[in-house]
C-alpha positions, 0 to 999 in steps of 0.5 A: 595453529594460531593461523587456523584459528585466525583463519577460522575466526574470519571465515565465520565473521564473513559467513555472519555478514553475508547472512546478516545482509541476505536477512536485511535484504530479504526483509527489506524485499517483503516490505516493497514488493506485494499485493494487497486488497480489501473491501471498503464501504463508504456511507454517510445520510446521502451516499453509499459507496461499496468499493473492492480496492487492490494495492499493488507495491513493486519495488519503488512502484505501485498500482491501486485500483478499485471497482464497485457501486455507488448510489445516491438517496437510494437511486439505483447503483452505478459502477465505479472503478479506479486506477493509477499508478504511484511510486513510494517511499518507506521512511521508518514506519511510514508510506508516501505514495504520490500518483505519477499518473492521472487517476483513470476513473469512471464519470461517477467518481465526480458525484462522490460527495464523500472525503476521497484523498486527492492522491486518488484523482490527480498526478503529483499529489501525495499522501503520507500514511503510517503503515502497521503490519498486523500479522504475517499476512495484514497491514493497517494503514493509518492518517493522522492516527486514524485507521483509514485502510485495513490491507490482507496481503494476497501475495 
């Protein structure tokens, strides 16, 4: 009888270990495999840029895309687009994004007098942001405790 109880307890322990491992893997996979999008409007006294942006996170690599329009001092808007691949790491509640290829952007990006991080343009540049999951389908990215990017999960 003691032998059966011992086997039963070891079986329950093994099932709990496997279940815990599966839940941990599932949560990690959700944090590192998703696509999210947003729309950003940058403006100052002289310029305005409206952009649809997307981040695709797939394991330890990702892709950033942006399309939109840009205008200076009320001149006709120019189309802008940008795309680059990146590597990323999650550390606690921080995400480190480092471009792994040069940015492919339209020439009008060089005329944008706004504060766009170097990681958007140059290979091997990095940016560190806090990532906060707001709910099941949204993230907020902060840089130096300032919200810079709200991202709605699309898959």
